[in-house]
N, C-alpha and C positions, 0 to 999 in steps of 0.2 A: 916125661910127663910134661906138658906144656903149653903154658895158657892164649888160645888165638885170637892176634889179633882182627880177626873180618868175623865175630862173636853177631848170629843174630839178636834184637832186643826183642824177644821171644822165645821159646825154646822152641825148636820147631816139630817136638815129638809130639805134645801135649798145649802148646800157644800161649804157656804162661807163662808166670813173671820169671826169673831166677836169678837165685842169684852172684853164684860163680859159673862158666864153662874149662873141663882141661881139654885138652886134645891126648890122646892115651895110640900110638902105632908099635907099643912091642905090648908085649902079655900083662893082662890084670887080674886079679886080684877084687873082689869085692863081698861084704860081708853085712848080710841082710838082717844083719846086728839095730835094733834100736840105737837110733841115732840122736844125740842132744841137741846137736845142732841143724842137722838133715831128715827130711821127712821123706825124700824120694829124692831116684837120681833116673834123670832118661839119659837113655843110651842109644847114638844116632849115627849109624855109620858112614863117614865122610873122607874124602882122599884128601892131604893133607900134607903140602908139599909136592904135590903128584902119587904119596905112598898111602894106603890105605890107613885110615886111624877109625877111631870111636870116641864121637864126640860124648863128654858126662856132663851133661844141665842139673845141680844143684842147687835141690827147691826145702827152703825154709820147711821148718813147720806151718808157721803164716802164711805164706805163700800155696802150697799145701790145702789150706783148708780155702784158700780161693773158692777151690775148686766147689765147694760145700755150700760157700756166699752163694754162689752162683747158680748150684743148681737146683729144679724145681721141686718140689712134695709133690 
């Protein structure tokens, strides 16, 4: 796992703010259980230093709730 220096300002998957981003170039395991810190993690395949990688964009509960506030009923 590595933290990329060239991370975008918003998540390229959902176009929302995120708390942190990591890039993974090896195998990964994702537990989809309830998490106290993050509500959602978006995954974006991206090359990293010329190798295939997978960027993880970690969204807090508050950041994920912004989507509900932005939605029109």
